[in-house]
N, C-alpha and C positions, 0 to 999 in steps of 0.2 A: 425807211424804218419798217413801216407796215408790210412792205413787199418782202423784205428779208425775214421778218417774223412769220409771215404767212407761209413762206417757203419752208421754214423750219417746222411749222405745225403740220403742213401737208406731208413733209417727209416722215415725221413721227407717226402720223395717222396711217400713212402707206405701209410703213414697217409694222405697225400694229396690225393692219389688215392682213399682211403676209403671215404674221405670227398666228393670227386667228385661223387662217386657211390651213396652214400646216398642222396646227393643233387639232383641227377638226378631222383631218386625214388620219391623224394618229389616234383618234378616238376620244379626244378630250375636247369638251365644249368650253369655250371661254366667252364670256360676255362682258361688256364694258364695266369697268376698265380692265381688271384682271381677276375676274371671278371664275375660278376653275371648277368645273363639274364634269363627272364622267357620264356622258350620255343622259344628262338630266335636262328637263325642259327649261328653256330660258323663260324668265317671267313674262307673262302675257302682255303686261303694259309696255314692256320694252319692244317686244315683237310687233305689237300693234302700232307703236310710234313709228317704227321703221317702215312697216307696211303702208301706213297712211301717208308717210312722207314721200314714198315712191309714187303713190297715186297723185299727190299734190304736185310733185315735180312734173309728172306726165301731163296733168291738167294745164300747168303753166306753159309748158312747151307746146301743147296742143293748141291752146288759145293763141299763143304767140304765132304759131305757124299758120293758123286759119285766118286770123284777122290783122296781123301786122306783117310788115315786110321782114323777110328772112334776112338775118345778118349773122355773120360769122362770130362765133363765141370762142373765147379762149377756155382751156380746161379749168382755170381758176374761177371763171365766171359760172361754169356749170356747177362746180363744187360749192360756190357761194349760194346758188339757188337751192341745191339739194340740202345743204346744212341749215339754211334758213327754214326750209320746209320741215326738216327733222326737229328743229327747235320749236316751231309753231305747233306741229302735231304732238310733240312731246308735252308741251304745256297743256293742250286740250285733253289729251289722253290721261295724263297724270292727275289733272284736276278732276276730270269727270269720274275717274275710278277711285278718287280719294286716297291716292298713294301717300304714304307717310313722307314728311318733308325731308327726312334723311336720304331718301331715294332720289330726290330732285337734283343731286349733283350731276347726274347724267344730262339733264336739261341745261343746267347752269354751265357746264363745260362746253356744250355745243353752242350756247348763246355767246359765250366769250369768243370761241373760234369763229363763229359767223360774223361777229363784229370786226375782228382782225382781218378776215378774208374779204369782207365788204370794202374796207379801206384799200386793201391791196388791189382789188379788182377795179376800183374807181381810178387808181393811179394808172393802171393799164389802159383804160378807156381814155383818160386824159392825155397820156403820152401818144396814143394812137391818133388823136385829133391833131396833134402838133406836127406829125409827119405826113 
């Protein structure tokens, strides 16, 4: 169940990312979920959350590479780590910048997605051990 739900969520997020990319090429900036602005700045707290989550993901994989055995990861496992990083960084950035609670839907959405992908990722690891 979690595996199928995670596939649907990843497909929707992938289509959303394609839409964002094409929109940017056409001169329209879209930020989560569907806020359209014409070449206007994306709110700083959102950019900062994404920026810090990239660094946190890099730190995670750097430490994993330096101190632990390298192991093959499935794409869903990478997405799980990145979305968890985005959720954690979003909480800290939104809290530290005293962002109004109405804006927290960004963090809540990615928290729910990270939970679903977490369970799907665990199923992959569990099935891998069986074979």
